[in-house]
N, C-alpha and C positions, 0 to 999 in steps of 0.2 A: 338751292332756290325752291321755294314752296310751289306746290301745284296750285293752280287757281281755285280748285275746289277746297283744298285745305285752308287757304287764306279766307275764302268766303265763310267756311265753317267757323273759323276762329273769330271772324267778325261778329258772329252772333253770340259769342260767349259773353256772359256777364263778367263783371270785374273779378269776382271770386273764382269763376270758372276758369278765366284766363290765367290767374295766378296758380291755380291748381295744375293747369296744363303746364305752365312754365316750370313749376317745381318738379313735375314728373320728367320733363325734358332735361332739367338740370340733374336730377338723380340718375337718369339714364346715362348721360354723358360722364358724370362722375364715376359711375360704376364701370363704364367702358374704359375710362382712363386708368382706373385701379387695376382692372383685369389686364389691360395691355402692358402696364408697367410690371406686374407680377409675371406675366408670360416672358417678357424680355429679360427680367432678372433671372428666371429660371432657366432660360436659354443660355444666358452668359454663364451661369453657374455650371450647367451641364457641360458646356464647352471647356471650361476651366478644369473641371474634374476629369473629363476625357483626355485632355492634354496632359495633365499630371500623371494619369495612368499610363498613357503611351510613353512618356519620358521614363517612368519607373521601369516599364517592360524593357525599354531600350537600354537602360543602364544595366539591368540584370542580364540581358543577352550579351552586352559588351563584356561583362565580367566573365561569362562563360566562354566566349570567344578568346579572350585573353588567356584564360586558364588552359584552353585547348592548345593554343600556341606555345605557351610556356611548357606545357607537358610534352608536346611534340619535340621541343628543343632540349628535353632532358633535365628540366628544373625539377627539384624534389616536390613530391606532392604536399609535404608538410609546409614548405616555403610558399608554394602557390596558395594553398588554403589560408595561411597566415597573412600573406600580402594582399589578397583579394577579398578577404572577409567571407570565404566559403568554408564549408566543412571539408574534411579530408574525404568523406564518403562522396560528396558531390563531385570532387575533383577526380576521384578514381573511376566514377561512372563515365567520365568523358572519353 
């Protein structure tokens, strides 16, 4: 809702001044909409990338835990490395 002063001020505009004002307002709201959309897309993209990174880290940690358990149960290092897609050096470090 417009303030009474703003409405009184607008009433004094000539036709061309009114349309200039209207175009400025339209440009403002168009830019606001563009920026809000870009922000929301960036936020969604950041969330998606963060989740993908967390999932990858979780899978890597799960591989290492599985390798530790297999090594503790006496499975050969070569078989563990081949089965889990790790190097033999990574398995030996566990």
